[in-house]
C-alpha positions as CSV (number, residue, x, y, z in Angstrom):
1,M,0.1,-0.2,0.0
2,T,1.6,3.4,-0.8
3,A,0.6,6.8,0.1
4,N,-1.8,8.6,-2.4
5,P,-1.4,12.8,-2.5
6,Q,-5.0,13.0,-4.0
7,P,-7.7,12.2,-1.4
8,L,-9.4,8.8,-2.4
9,T,-13.2,8.2,-2.7
10,L,-14.8,5.8,-0.6
11,D,-15.1,3.2,-3.5
12,A,-11.5,3.6,-4.3
13,V,-10.5,2.9,-0.6
14,L,-13.0,-0.1,-0.5
15,D,-11.5,-1.5,-3.5
16,L,-7.9,-1.0,-2.5
17,F,-9.0,-2.8,0.8
18,Q,-10.7,-5.7,-0.9
19,A,-7.7,-6.3,-3.3
20,E,-5.4,-7.0,-0.1
21,G,-4.8,-11.0,0.0
22,V,-5.4,-10.6,3.9
23,H,-8.0,-8.9,5.6
24,D,-6.9,-9.6,9.0
25,G,-6.8,-6.9,12.1
26,D,-3.4,-5.4,11.0
27,V,-4.4,-4.6,7.5
28,L,-8.0,-3.1,8.9
29,R,-6.0,-1.0,11.3
30,Q,-3.4,0.4,8.6
31,Y,-6.2,1.6,6.5
32,V,-8.3,3.0,9.2
33,E,-5.1,5.1,10.4
34,D,-4.8,5.9,6.8
35,Y,-8.4,6.9,5.9
36,P,-10.2,7.5,9.3
37,Q,-13.0,9.3,7.4
38,Y,-13.9,5.9,6.3
39,A,-13.5,3.9,9.8
40,T,-16.9,2.9,10.1
41,Q,-17.4,2.0,6.5
42,L,-14.0,0.2,6.4
43,I,-15.1,-1.7,9.6
44,D,-18.5,-2.8,8.4
45,F,-16.8,-3.8,5.0
46,S,-14.2,-6.4,6.9
47,Q,-17.0,-7.6,8.7
48,L,-18.8,-8.3,5.7
49,L,-15.6,-10.0,3.8
50,A,-15.2,-11.7,6.9
51,A,-18.5,-13.6,7.1
52,P,-18.5,-16.9,5.6
53,E,-20.5,-17.2,2.3
54,H,-22.8,-19.7,3.5
55,E,-26.3,-20.0,2.1
56,D,-28.2,-23.1,4.0
57,E,-29.4,-25.2,1.5
58,S,-30.5,-28.0,3.5
59,P,-34.4,-28.7,2.7
60,L,-37.0,-27.4,5.1
61,S,-38.3,-29.8,7.6
62,A,-42.0,-31.4,7.2
63,T,-42.7,-29.0,10.2
64,D,-41.3,-26.0,8.4
65,E,-43.3,-26.9,5.1
66,S,-46.5,-27.3,6.8
67,R,-46.3,-23.8,8.8
68,I,-45.3,-22.1,5.4
69,D,-48.3,-23.9,3.6
70,A,-50.7,-22.9,6.5
71,A,-49.5,-19.2,6.7
72,W,-49.9,-18.6,3.0
73,I,-53.0,-20.4,2.6
74,T,-54.5,-18.6,5.7
75,H,-53.2,-15.6,3.9
76,K,-54.8,-16.3,0.6
77,A,-58.0,-17.0,2.3
78,A,-58.2,-13.5,4.1
79,T,-57.7,-12.0,0.8
80,P,-61.1,-10.6,-0.2
81,S,-60.6,-10.2,-3.8
82,E,-60.1,-14.1,-4.1
83,P,-62.5,-15.3,-6.7
84,A,-65.0,-17.8,-5.7
85,G,-64.2,-20.5,-8.3
86,E,-60.9,-20.9,-6.4
87,D,-62.9,-22.3,-3.1
88,P,-61.6,-25.9,-2.7
89,L,-64.9,-26.6,-0.7
90,A,-67.3,-25.8,-3.6
91,R,-66.1,-29.1,-5.2
92,L,-68.1,-31.1,-2.5
93,T,-71.1,-31.3,-5.0
94,G,-72.1,-34.2,-7.3
95,D,-70.4,-37.4,-6.9
96,I,-67.6,-36.0,-4.7
97,G,-70.2,-34.9,-2.2
98,K,-72.2,-38.2,-2.2
99,D,-69.2,-40.4,-1.8
100,L,-68.2,-38.3,1.2
101,A,-71.4,-38.3,2.4
102,R,-71.7,-42.1,2.3
103,K,-68.0,-42.8,3.7
104,L,-69.0,-40.8,6.7
105,G,-72.4,-42.0,6.8
106,V,-74.2,-38.4,7.3
107,P,-76.8,-36.9,5.1
108,R,-75.9,-34.8,2.7
109,Q,-77.0,-31.7,4.2
110,V,-73.7,-32.1,6.4
111,I,-71.8,-31.8,3.5
112,T,-73.7,-29.1,2.2
113,C,-72.6,-27.4,5.3
114,L,-69.2,-28.2,5.0
115,R,-69.4,-26.6,1.5
116,E,-71.0,-23.3,2.4
117,H,-68.2,-22.7,5.2
118,R,-70.8,-23.3,8.0
119,V,-68.9,-25.6,10.2
120,L,-66.3,-24.4,12.5
121,A,-62.5,-25.6,11.4
122,S,-61.9,-26.0,15.1
123,S,-64.5,-28.5,15.9
124,L,-63.8,-31.1,13.1
125,P,-62.5,-34.1,14.4
126,D,-58.8,-35.1,12.7
127,T,-60.4,-38.4,11.0
128,I,-63.0,-36.2,9.4
129,L,-60.4,-33.5,8.3
130,G,-58.4,-36.3,6.9
131,N,-61.6,-37.5,5.1
132,L,-62.2,-34.1,3.5
133,S,-58.8,-33.7,2.7
134,D,-58.6,-36.9,1.0
135,A,-62.0,-36.1,-0.9
136,L,-60.8,-32.8,-2.1
137,D,-57.3,-34.2,-2.6
138,L,-55.8,-31.1,-0.9
139,P,-53.6,-31.1,2.5
140,P,-55.4,-30.6,5.8
141,A,-54.0,-27.0,6.2
142,H,-55.7,-25.9,2.8
143,V,-59.2,-27.4,3.9
144,I,-58.9,-25.6,7.2
145,A,-57.8,-22.3,5.7
146,A,-60.8,-22.8,3.2
147,M,-63.2,-23.6,6.0
148,R,-62.3,-20.2,7.9
149,Q,-63.8,-18.2,5.3
150,P,-67.0,-16.6,5.9
151,P,-70.4,-18.7,5.5
152,I,-72.0,-18.5,2.1
153,P,-75.3,-17.2,2.4
154,M,-78.2,-19.8,2.4
155,T,-80.4,-19.9,-0.8
156,T,-84.0,-20.1,-0.6
157,G,-85.9,-23.4,-1.8
158,R,-84.2,-25.9,0.2
159,S,-85.5,-28.0,3.0
160,Y,-83.7,-28.1,6.4
161,K,-84.3,-30.2,9.2
162,S,-82.7,-27.4,11.6
163,G,-84.7,-25.6,14.1
164,R,-82.8,-22.3,13.2
165,P,-84.1,-20.1,10.3
166,P,-82.5,-21.0,7.2
167,G,-81.4,-17.3,6.8
168,S,-78.7,-17.6,9.7
169,A,-75.1,-17.6,8.3
170,E,-73.1,-18.4,11.2
171,Q,-70.6,-21.2,11.7
172,M,-71.7,-23.7,14.2
173,T,-69.8,-26.7,15.5
174,F,-69.6,-30.0,13.6
175,E,-71.4,-31.5,16.4
176,Q,-74.3,-29.0,16.1
177,I,-74.3,-29.5,12.1
178,L,-74.8,-33.3,12.8
179,I,-77.8,-32.9,15.3
180,D,-79.2,-30.5,13.3
181,A,-79.0,-32.8,10.4
182,G,-81.0,-35.7,12.4
183,V,-77.8,-37.7,13.0
184,S,-78.3,-40.4,15.7
185,E,-76.5,-39.8,19.0
186,A,-74.9,-43.0,18.6
187,D,-73.5,-42.0,15.2
188,R,-72.4,-38.8,16.2
189,S,-70.3,-40.3,19.2
190,K,-68.5,-42.4,16.5
191,L,-68.1,-39.4,14.1
192,L,-66.9,-37.2,16.9
193,A,-64.7,-39.7,18.3
194,G,-62.8,-40.0,15.0
195,S,-64.2,-43.5,14.2
196,G,-67.2,-42.8,11.8
197,E,-65.2,-44.2,8.6
């Protein structure tokens, strides 16, 4: 390093420092003494050069991936501008809805309540969530996020066995949905215990 009679710019000093073969404390001290106006920048730059160039390329754990998926789906579900066509629960019609109702041993109106977001996601037993997830071919986190969307208003012209007025658009527990659908207490117990398959 030679003394230069003209003042150097910060970029020029940092370039000179970077070009040094070694970036130890002695070299840094010499540059700070020669260019005290750039002392802070030189120290920061030396720390940057000393930092290992290591990027963690190991794959995420299954827990990390599921947390990321759940957070992303929850974020997407909270977006008010999401088109109705992207609602995965809307696919619970036709054969998919019939097959799920048959597999669970519940009336189709229970599946309709699931499709219309009327069931509190937190009240759904894990086995029922698993069956729903399988029927929709989605991870459980995606199903839970879809269930957390606001209920879809009921249309007129349907018959309901519930004592509640058909216009109420509130989420209820899965057990209450089963009660309103007229599912027997024995069948409800099996479903809620997770052995309703």
